[in-house]
Backbone and ligand atoms as CSV (ligand in chain L), in Angstrom:
chain,resi,resn,atom,element,x,y,z
A,1,MET,N,N,0.822,-1.218,0.000
A,1,MET,CA,C,0.000,0.000,0.000
A,1,MET,C,C,0.855,1.266,0.000
A,2,HIS,N,N,2.056,1.080,0.375
A,2,HIS,CA,C,3.059,2.133,0.386
A,2,HIS,C,C,3.150,2.836,-0.980
A,3,GLU,N,N,3.085,2.052,-2.034
A,3,GLU,CA,C,3.177,2.586,-3.398
A,3,GLU,C,C,1.997,3.499,-3.736
A,4,TRP,N,N,0.812,3.153,-3.200
A,4,TRP,CA,C,-0.382,3.970,-3.453
A,4,TRP,C,C,-0.217,5.344,-2.836
A,5,ALA,N,N,0.234,5.352,-1.610
A,5,ALA,CA,C,0.408,6.620,-0.900
A,5,ALA,C,C,1.430,7.492,-1.627
A,6,LEU,N,N,2.503,6.869,-2.073
A,6,LEU,CA,C,3.534,7.616,-2.790
A,6,LEU,C,C,3.017,8.182,-4.103
A,7,ALA,N,N,2.299,7.345,-4.847
A,7,ALA,CA,C,1.765,7.779,-6.135
A,7,ALA,C,C,0.795,8.942,-5.950
A,8,GLU,N,N,-0.037,8.852,-4.913
A,8,GLU,CA,C,-0.985,9.934,-4.641
A,8,GLU,C,C,-0.265,11.219,-4.244
A,9,ALA,N,N,0.754,11.077,-3.455
A,9,ALA,CA,C,1.527,12.244,-3.021
A,9,ALA,C,C,2.207,12.915,-4.218
A,10,VAL,N,N,2.768,12.095,-5.099
A,10,VAL,CA,C,3.442,12.616,-6.283
A,10,VAL,C,C,2.462,13.394,-7.160
A,11,VAL,N,N,1.287,12.810,-7.369
A,11,VAL,CA,C,0.305,13.461,-8.226
A,11,VAL,C,C,-0.217,14.756,-7.607
A,12,SER,N,N,-0.508,14.738,-6.312
A,12,SER,CA,C,-1.035,15.970,-5.731
A,12,SER,C,C,0.016,17.071,-5.740
A,13,THR,N,N,1.279,16.716,-5.548
A,13,THR,CA,C,2.350,17.712,-5.643
A,13,THR,C,C,2.456,18.246,-7.065
A,14,ALA,N,N,2.383,17.340,-8.033
A,14,ALA,CA,C,2.473,17.748,-9.439
A,14,ALA,C,C,1.334,18.703,-9.800
A,15,LEU,N,N,0.137,18.416,-9.283
A,15,LEU,CA,C,-1.011,19.273,-9.581
A,15,LEU,C,C,-0.851,20.656,-8.948
A,16,GLU,N,N,-0.365,20.679,-7.727
A,16,GLU,CA,C,-0.128,21.953,-7.050
A,16,GLU,C,C,0.893,22.801,-7.801
A,17,GLU,N,N,1.983,22.141,-8.173
A,17,GLU,CA,C,3.046,22.844,-8.901
A,17,GLU,C,C,2.540,23.414,-10.220
A,18,SER,N,N,1.748,22.605,-10.931
A,18,SER,CA,C,1.291,23.048,-12.241
A,18,SER,C,C,0.280,24.188,-12.121
A,19,LYS,N,N,-0.444,24.217,-10.990
A,19,LYS,CA,C,-1.356,25.332,-10.748
A,19,LYS,C,C,-0.562,26.619,-10.582
A,20,LYS,N,N,0.497,26.526,-9.832
A,20,LYS,CA,C,1.371,27.687,-9.617
A,20,LYS,C,C,1.940,28.196,-10.935
A,21,GLU,N,N,2.262,27.253,-11.804
A,21,GLU,CA,C,2.840,27.612,-13.103
A,21,GLU,C,C,1.760,28.052,-14.096
A,22,GLY,N,N,0.512,27.877,-13.739
A,22,GLY,CA,C,-0.588,28.219,-14.620
A,22,GLY,C,C,-0.784,27.257,-15.784
A,23,LEU,N,N,-0.483,25.998,-15.560
A,23,LEU,CA,C,-0.638,25.006,-16.628
A,23,LEU,C,C,-2.081,24.495,-16.687
A,24,LYS,N,N,-2.528,24.252,-17.929
A,24,LYS,CA,C,-3.872,23.699,-18.093
A,24,LYS,C,C,-3.830,22.177,-18.118
A,25,GLU,N,N,-2.708,21.696,-18.638
A,25,GLU,CA,C,-2.565,20.259,-18.762
A,25,GLU,C,C,-1.097,19.876,-18.568
A,26,ILE,N,N,-0.892,18.798,-17.870
A,26,ILE,CA,C,0.476,18.321,-17.679
A,26,ILE,C,C,0.790,17.314,-18.786
A,27,THR,N,N,1.926,17.513,-19.455
A,27,THR,CA,C,2.277,16.593,-20.541
A,27,THR,C,C,3.376,15.609,-20.139
A,28,LYS,N,N,4.195,16.031,-19.191
A,28,LYS,CA,C,5.271,15.133,-18.786
A,28,LYS,C,C,5.700,15.387,-17.347
A,29,ILE,N,N,5.898,14.295,-16.620
A,29,ILE,CA,C,6.420,14.405,-15.254
A,29,ILE,C,C,7.652,13.508,-15.176
A,30,LYS,N,N,8.731,14.109,-14.713
A,30,LYS,CA,C,9.932,13.314,-14.547
A,30,LYS,C,C,10.140,13.061,-13.056
A,31,LEU,N,N,10.178,11.787,-12.709
A,31,LEU,CA,C,10.329,11.426,-11.302
A,31,LEU,C,C,11.675,10.783,-11.052
A,32,LYS,N,N,12.188,11.034,-9.885
A,32,LYS,CA,C,13.409,10.340,-9.484
A,32,LYS,C,C,13.111,9.464,-8.286
A,33,ILE,N,N,13.638,8.277,-8.352
A,33,ILE,CA,C,13.431,7.322,-7.269
A,33,ILE,C,C,14.791,6.851,-6.769
A,34,GLY,N,N,14.999,7.014,-5.508
A,34,GLY,CA,C,16.261,6.573,-4.919
A,34,GLY,C,C,16.397,5.066,-4.976
A,35,GLU,N,N,17.592,4.630,-5.290
A,35,GLU,CA,C,17.892,3.200,-5.399
A,35,GLU,C,C,17.586,2.457,-4.097
A,36,LEU,N,N,17.696,3.173,-2.976
A,36,LEU,CA,C,17.497,2.543,-1.680
A,36,LEU,C,C,16.082,2.733,-1.143
A,37,GLN,N,N,15.242,3.344,-1.943
A,37,GLN,CA,C,13.847,3.498,-1.544
A,37,GLN,C,C,13.165,2.139,-1.635
A,38,GLN,N,N,12.447,1.778,-0.573
A,38,GLN,CA,C,11.752,0.490,-0.624
A,38,GLN,C,C,10.445,0.668,-1.358
A,39,ILE,N,N,10.463,0.388,-2.638
A,39,ILE,CA,C,9.256,0.596,-3.427
A,39,ILE,C,C,9.212,-0.429,-4.558
A,40,ASP,N,N,8.016,-0.918,-4.813
A,40,ASP,CA,C,7.831,-1.835,-5.918
A,40,ASP,C,C,7.486,-0.992,-7.150
A,41,ILE,N,N,8.446,-0.870,-8.060
A,41,ILE,CA,C,8.304,0.020,-9.208
A,41,ILE,C,C,7.104,-0.353,-10.087
A,42,ASP,N,N,6.881,-1.650,-10.270
A,42,ASP,CA,C,5.759,-2.074,-11.116
A,42,ASP,C,C,4.414,-1.663,-10.519
A,43,THR,N,N,4.282,-1.853,-9.208
A,43,THR,CA,C,3.040,-1.451,-8.539
A,43,THR,C,C,2.875,0.061,-8.621
A,44,PHE,N,N,3.949,0.760,-8.366
A,44,PHE,CA,C,3.937,2.216,-8.389
A,44,PHE,C,C,3.483,2.736,-9.757
A,45,LYS,N,N,4.069,2.188,-10.804
A,45,LYS,CA,C,3.705,2.581,-12.174
A,45,LYS,C,C,2.253,2.247,-12.464
A,46,PHE,N,N,1.830,1.063,-12.037
A,46,PHE,CA,C,0.462,0.643,-12.274
A,46,PHE,C,C,-0.525,1.620,-11.631
A,47,VAL,N,N,-0.282,1.956,-10.377
A,47,VAL,CA,C,-1.176,2.866,-9.661
A,47,VAL,C,C,-1.239,4.220,-10.370
A,48,LEU,N,N,-0.083,4.717,-10.753
A,48,LEU,CA,C,-0.039,6.008,-11.435
A,48,LEU,C,C,-0.766,5.979,-12.767
A,49,ASN,N,N,-0.379,5.040,-13.610
A,49,ASN,CA,C,-0.882,5.021,-14.984
A,49,ASN,C,C,-2.311,4.507,-15.127
A,50,GLU,N,N,-2.664,3.523,-14.305
A,50,GLU,CA,C,-3.964,2.877,-14.501
A,50,GLU,C,C,-5.033,3.381,-13.545
A,51,VAL,N,N,-4.641,3.887,-12.400
A,51,VAL,CA,C,-5.646,4.277,-11.415
A,51,VAL,C,C,-5.774,5.795,-11.271
A,52,ILE,N,N,-4.670,6.451,-10.987
A,52,ILE,CA,C,-4.751,7.881,-10.692
A,52,ILE,C,C,-4.888,8.733,-11.957
A,53,GLN,N,N,-4.069,8.446,-12.951
A,53,GLN,CA,C,-4.108,9.268,-14.172
A,53,GLN,C,C,-5.473,9.320,-14.858
A,54,PRO,N,N,-6.123,8.171,-15.089
A,54,PRO,CA,C,-7.407,8.228,-15.797
A,54,PRO,C,C,-8.475,9.032,-15.046
A,55,GLN,N,N,-8.307,9.181,-13.725
A,55,GLN,CA,C,-9.302,9.917,-12.930
A,55,GLN,C,C,-9.115,11.416,-12.992
A,56,ASN,N,N,-7.981,11.831,-13.490
A,56,ASN,CA,C,-7.665,13.243,-13.421
A,56,ASN,C,C,-7.393,13.859,-14.786
A,57,PRO,N,N,-8.341,14.670,-15.297
A,57,PRO,CA,C,-8.224,15.194,-16.657
A,57,PRO,C,C,-6.922,15.974,-16.896
A,58,MET,N,N,-6.464,16.610,-15.848
A,58,MET,CA,C,-5.292,17.456,-16.005
A,58,MET,C,C,-4.005,16.666,-16.238
A,59,ILE,N,N,-4.031,15.444,-15.800
A,59,ILE,CA,C,-2.800,14.656,-15.820
A,59,ILE,C,C,-2.948,13.390,-16.682
A,60,LYS,N,N,-4.151,13.245,-17.230
A,60,LYS,CA,C,-4.523,12.064,-18.000
A,60,LYS,C,C,-3.497,11.664,-19.074
A,61,LYS,N,N,-3.056,12.666,-19.839
A,61,LYS,CA,C,-2.190,12.345,-20.977
A,61,LYS,C,C,-0.700,12.469,-20.661
A,62,ALA,N,N,-0.404,12.774,-19.420
A,62,ALA,CA,C,1.001,12.993,-19.076
A,62,ALA,C,C,1.827,11.717,-19.199
A,63,LYS,N,N,3.029,11.927,-19.709
A,63,LYS,CA,C,3.961,10.823,-19.811
A,63,LYS,C,C,4.783,10.867,-18.521
A,64,ILE,N,N,4.864,9.743,-17.854
A,64,ILE,CA,C,5.619,9.745,-16.601
A,64,ILE,C,C,6.926,8.978,-16.772
A,65,GLU,N,N,7.992,9.718,-16.559
A,65,GLU,CA,C,9.319,9.107,-16.692
A,65,GLU,C,C,9.897,8.842,-15.318
A,66,LEU,N,N,10.419,7.650,-15.158
A,66,LEU,CA,C,11.034,7.306,-13.883
A,66,LEU,C,C,12.531,7.145,-14.059
A,67,GLU,N,N,13.247,7.764,-13.165
A,67,GLU,CA,C,14.690,7.644,-13.227
A,67,GLU,C,C,15.185,7.239,-11.843
A,68,THR,N,N,16.147,6.376,-11.812
A,68,THR,CA,C,16.669,5.940,-10.521
A,68,THR,C,C,17.898,6.758,-10.143
A,69,GLU,N,N,17.905,7.188,-8.908
A,69,GLU,CA,C,19.108,7.864,-8.425
A,69,GLU,C,C,19.936,6.855,-7.657
A,70,ARG,N,N,21.213,6.793,-7.951
A,70,ARG,CA,C,21.990,5.735,-7.319
A,70,ARG,C,C,22.258,6.019,-5.841
A,71,GLY,N,N,22.398,4.935,-5.125
A,71,GLY,CA,C,22.622,5.052,-3.692
A,71,GLY,C,C,24.092,5.271,-3.386
A,72,ILE,N,N,24.356,6.248,-2.527
A,72,ILE,CA,C,25.732,6.519,-2.105
A,72,ILE,C,C,25.802,6.419,-0.579
A,73,LEU,N,N,26.796,5.723,-0.123
A,73,LEU,CA,C,26.972,5.548,1.313
A,73,LEU,C,C,28.259,6.244,1.757
A,74,LYS,N,N,28.241,6.670,3.006
A,74,LYS,CA,C,29.433,7.359,3.510
A,74,LYS,C,C,29.788,6.838,4.895
A,75,CYS,N,N,31.045,6.514,5.068
A,75,CYS,CA,C,31.542,6.005,6.346
A,75,CYS,C,C,31.626,7.147,7.353
A,76,ARG,N,N,31.104,6.890,8.564
A,76,ARG,CA,C,31.143,7.937,9.596
A,76,ARG,C,C,32.504,8.017,10.268
A,77,VAL,N,N,33.294,6.991,10.088
A,77,VAL,CA,C,34.594,6.978,10.754
A,77,VAL,C,C,35.664,7.640,9.880
A,78,CYS,N,N,35.797,7.183,8.628
A,78,CYS,CA,C,36.886,7.721,7.798
A,78,CYS,C,C,36.378,8.602,6.655
A,79,GLU,N,N,35.047,8.788,6.563
A,79,GLU,CA,C,34.420,9.647,5.557
A,79,GLU,C,C,34.552,9.182,4.119
A,80,HIS,N,N,34.955,7.939,3.949
A,80,HIS,CA,C,35.029,7.363,2.612
A,80,HIS,C,C,33.612,7.189,2.052
A,81,LYS,N,N,33.436,7.501,0.741
A,81,LYS,CA,C,32.133,7.324,0.105
A,81,LYS,C,C,32.192,6.211,-0.935
A,82,TRP,N,N,31.128,5.452,-1.025
A,82,TRP,CA,C,31.090,4.408,-2.048
A,82,TRP,C,C,29.671,4.167,-2.540
A,83,ALA,N,N,29.579,3.532,-3.701
A,83,ALA,CA,C,28.278,3.284,-4.321
A,83,ALA,C,C,27.669,1.993,-3.793
A,84,PHE,N,N,26.374,2.071,-3.528
A,84,PHE,CA,C,25.626,0.931,-3.031
A,84,PHE,C,C,25.720,-0.269,-3.981
A,85,LYS,N,N,25.650,0.014,-5.274
A,85,LYS,CA,C,25.682,-1.062,-6.276
A,85,LYS,C,C,26.976,-1.862,-6.277
A,86,GLU,N,N,28.089,-1.141,-6.152
A,86,GLU,CA,C,29.390,-1.815,-6.129
A,86,GLU,C,C,29.457,-2.798,-4.978
A,87,MET,N,N,28.886,-2.340,-3.866
A,87,MET,CA,C,28.899,-3.144,-2.655
A,87,MET,C,C,28.046,-4.396,-2.821
A,88,LEU,N,N,26.904,-4.231,-3.481
A,88,LEU,CA,C,25.993,-5.355,-3.674
A,88,LEU,C,C,26.651,-6.508,-4.414
A,89,LYS,N,N,27.500,-6.150,-5.366
A,89,LYS,CA,C,28.170,-7.175,-6.172
A,89,LYS,C,C,29.009,-8.115,-5.320
A,90,LYS,N,N,29.489,-7.594,-4.208
A,90,LYS,CA,C,30.371,-8.398,-3.366
A,90,LYS,C,C,29.608,-9.305,-2.402
A,91,LEU,N,N,28.304,-9.099,-2.326
A,91,LEU,CA,C,27.515,-9.912,-1.404
A,91,LEU,C,C,26.929,-11.119,-2.122
A,92,ASP,N,N,26.544,-12.122,-1.347
A,92,ASP,CA,C,25.878,-13.240,-2.017
A,92,ASP,C,C,24.402,-12.897,-2.224
A,93,GLU,N,N,23.706,-13.770,-2.924
A,93,GLU,CA,C,22.345,-13.474,-3.344
A,93,GLU,C,C,21.390,-13.217,-2.181
A,94,GLU,N,N,21.507,-14.069,-1.178
A,94,GLU,CA,C,20.605,-13.954,-0.034
A,94,GLU,C,C,20.809,-12.627,0.695
A,95,GLU,N,N,22.049,-12.238,0.862
A,95,GLU,CA,C,22.358,-10.983,1.535
A,95,GLU,C,C,21.840,-9.775,0.761
A,96,SER,N,N,22.070,-9.783,-0.544
A,96,SER,CA,C,21.633,-8.624,-1.315
A,96,SER,C,C,20.107,-8.554,-1.402
A,97,GLU,N,N,19.445,-9.715,-1.358
A,97,GLU,CA,C,17.984,-9.735,-1.318
A,97,GLU,C,C,17.461,-9.044,-0.060
A,98,SER,N,N,18.043,-9.393,1.074
A,98,SER,CA,C,17.532,-8.803,2.319
A,98,SER,C,C,17.797,-7.306,2.365
A,99,ILE,N,N,18.874,-6.868,1.770
A,99,ILE,CA,C,19.151,-5.433,1.736
A,99,ILE,C,C,18.168,-4.724,0.820
A,100,HIS,N,N,17.826,-5.391,-0.270
A,100,HIS,CA,C,16.878,-4.793,-1.193
A,100,HIS,C,C,15.556,-4.492,-0.497
A,101,PHE,N,N,15.112,-5.412,0.347
A,101,PHE,CA,C,13.831,-5.224,1.016
A,101,PHE,C,C,13.914,-4.373,2.276
A,102,ILE,N,N,15.009,-4.495,2.964
A,102,ILE,CA,C,15.182,-3.706,4.194
A,102,ILE,C,C,16.554,-3.033,4.156
A,103,PRO,N,N,16.606,-1.798,3.629
A,103,PRO,CA,C,17.918,-1.144,3.523
A,103,PRO,C,C,18.679,-1.065,4.853
A,104,GLU,N,N,17.934,-1.041,5.964
A,104,GLU,CA,C,18.600,-0.991,7.267
A,104,GLU,C,C,19.490,-2.213,7.500
A,105,MET,N,N,19.134,-3.298,6.813
A,105,MET,CA,C,19.913,-4.524,6.938
A,105,MET,C,C,21.325,-4.361,6.400
A,106,SER,N,N,21.513,-3.342,5.597
A,106,SER,CA,C,22.830,-3.166,4.997
A,106,SER,C,C,23.916,-3.020,6.055
A,107,HIS,N,N,23.521,-2.528,7.239
A,107,HIS,CA,C,24.513,-2.373,8.302
A,107,HIS,C,C,25.018,-3.713,8.831
A,108,ILE,N,N,24.210,-4.738,8.626
A,108,ILE,CA,C,24.636,-6.051,9.097
A,108,ILE,C,C,25.649,-6.654,8.121
A,109,TYR,N,N,25.398,-6.433,6.843
A,109,TYR,CA,C,26.238,-7.082,5.841
A,109,TYR,C,C,27.346,-6.201,5.289
A,110,MET,N,N,27.168,-4.915,5.398
A,110,MET,CA,C,28.123,-4.039,4.751
A,110,MET,C,C,29.113,-3.430,5.730
A,111,ARG,N,N,30.287,-3.214,5.199
A,111,ARG,CA,C,31.345,-2.564,5.949
A,111,ARG,C,C,31.972,-1.522,5.047
A,112,CYS,N,N,32.530,-0.491,5.636
A,112,CYS,CA,C,33.264,0.485,4.837
A,112,CYS,C,C,34.402,-0.245,4.116
A,113,PRO,N,N,34.499,-0.060,2.801
A,113,PRO,CA,C,35.541,-0.778,2.062
A,113,PRO,C,C,36.961,-0.352,2.457
A,114,LYS,N,N,37.049,0.798,3.069
A,114,LYS,CA,C,38.379,1.306,3.417
A,114,LYS,C,C,38.823,0.901,4.829
A,115,CYS,N,N,37.973,1.228,5.823
A,115,CYS,CA,C,38.393,0.976,7.213
A,115,CYS,C,C,37.607,-0.153,7.885
A,116,LYS,N,N,36.670,-0.758,7.134
A,116,LYS,CA,C,35.879,-1.900,7.616
A,116,LYS,C,C,34.892,-1.559,8.740
A,117,SER,N,N,34.627,-0.288,8.945
A,117,SER,CA,C,33.657,0.088,9.982
A,117,SER,C,C,32.231,-0.151,9.490
A,118,PRO,N,N,31.347,-0.645,10.388
A,118,PRO,CA,C,29.939,-0.812,9.990
A,118,PRO,C,C,29.132,0.473,10.211
A,119,ASP,N,N,29.804,1.527,10.640
A,119,ASP,CA,C,29.112,2.765,10.967
A,119,ASP,C,C,29.122,3.715,9.772
A,120,PHE,N,N,28.044,3.638,8.978
A,120,PHE,CA,C,27.984,4.517,7.803
A,120,PHE,C,C,26.584,5.060,7.624
A,121,GLU,N,N,26.448,6.066,6.809
A,121,GLU,CA,C,25.132,6.652,6.562
A,121,GLU,C,C,24.819,6.670,5.068
A,122,ILE,N,N,23.529,6.814,4.769
A,122,ILE,CA,C,23.104,6.915,3.372
A,122,ILE,C,C,23.090,8.396,3.013
A,123,VAL,N,N,23.928,8.812,2.075
A,123,VAL,CA,C,23.941,10.234,1.726
A,123,VAL,C,C,23.085,10.538,0.504
A,124,GLN,N,N,22.810,9.536,-0.283
A,124,GLN,CA,C,22.009,9.747,-1.483
A,124,GLN,C,C,21.321,8.453,-1.861
A,125,GLY,N,N,20.093,8.574,-2.396
A,125,GLY,CA,C,19.438,7.373,-2.899
A,125,GLY,C,C,18.207,6.937,-2.134
A,126,ARG,N,N,17.651,7.870,-1.344
A,126,ARG,CA,C,16.394,7.546,-0.668
A,126,ARG,C,C,15.314,8.512,-1.121
A,127,GLY,N,N,14.073,8.041,-1.088
A,127,GLY,CA,C,12.949,8.919,-1.380
A,127,GLY,C,C,12.517,8.925,-2.833
A,128,VAL,N,N,11.394,9.581,-3.056
A,128,VAL,CA,C,10.835,9.738,-4.392
A,128,VAL,C,C,10.521,11.214,-4.543
A,129,TRP,N,N,10.927,11.829,-5.625
A,129,TRP,CA,C,10.613,13.238,-5.796
A,129,TRP,C,C,10.428,13.607,-7.262
A,130,ILE,N,N,9.822,14.770,-7.479
A,130,ILE,CA,C,9.569,15.238,-8.830
A,130,ILE,C,C,10.763,16.047,-9.297
A,131,ASP,N,N,11.319,15.639,-10.412
A,131,ASP,CA,C,12.476,16.343,-10.951
A,131,ASP,C,C,12.028,17.498,-11.828
A,132,SER,N,N,11.035,17.247,-12.675
A,132,SER,CA,C,10.500,18.337,-13.517
A,132,SER,C,C,9.084,18.027,-13.988
A,133,ILE,N,N,8.378,19.101,-14.305
A,133,ILE,CA,C,7.017,18.980,-14.825
A,133,ILE,C,C,6.941,19.797,-16.106
A,134,GLU,N,N,6.366,19.214,-17.137
A,134,GLU,CA,C,6.135,19.979,-18.369
A,134,GLU,C,C,4.646,19.980,-18.653
A,135,GLY,N,N,4.194,21.066,-19.284
A,135,GLY,CA,C,2.778,21.101,-19.581
A,135,GLY,C,C,2.413,22.232,-20.530
A,136,GLU,N,N,1.110,22.321,-20.794
A,136,GLU,CA,C,0.624,23.365,-21.693
A,136,GLU,C,C,-0.172,24.409,-20.931
A,137,LYS,N,N,0.047,25.658,-21.308
A,137,LYS,CA,C,-0.656,26.757,-20.613
A,137,LYS,C,C,-1.954,27.100,-21.329
L,1,ZN,ZN,ZN,35.652,3.946,6.755
């Protein structure tokens, strides 16, 4: 149900923004989704395209583009930064599966590649946001 709430939030934000811009119709919405966001992309797309869009004349014909923002992690001890994807390659299948579903689990399996500390933070790659809106006035 998480995907429904997100899709609704995205659409209501897009509608508010387009009102401010004085748009009559939205033609394109570009969304960014963090790699570490726990979201089922297929469900999210389905809700947007099949449920919310047809109900709303202003957004009915809009093309929705989804782009993934890569996850970046940063060590709190030595400040080294690394990409989430690179790290995933080094894990076995079961480990990377659990991280995919629960990003917090990454602290159990992941270590800073430089100093081996498990104390790191996510600096990029969470959340869903609108990158741009295009439309007709
Ligand atoms: Zn480190």
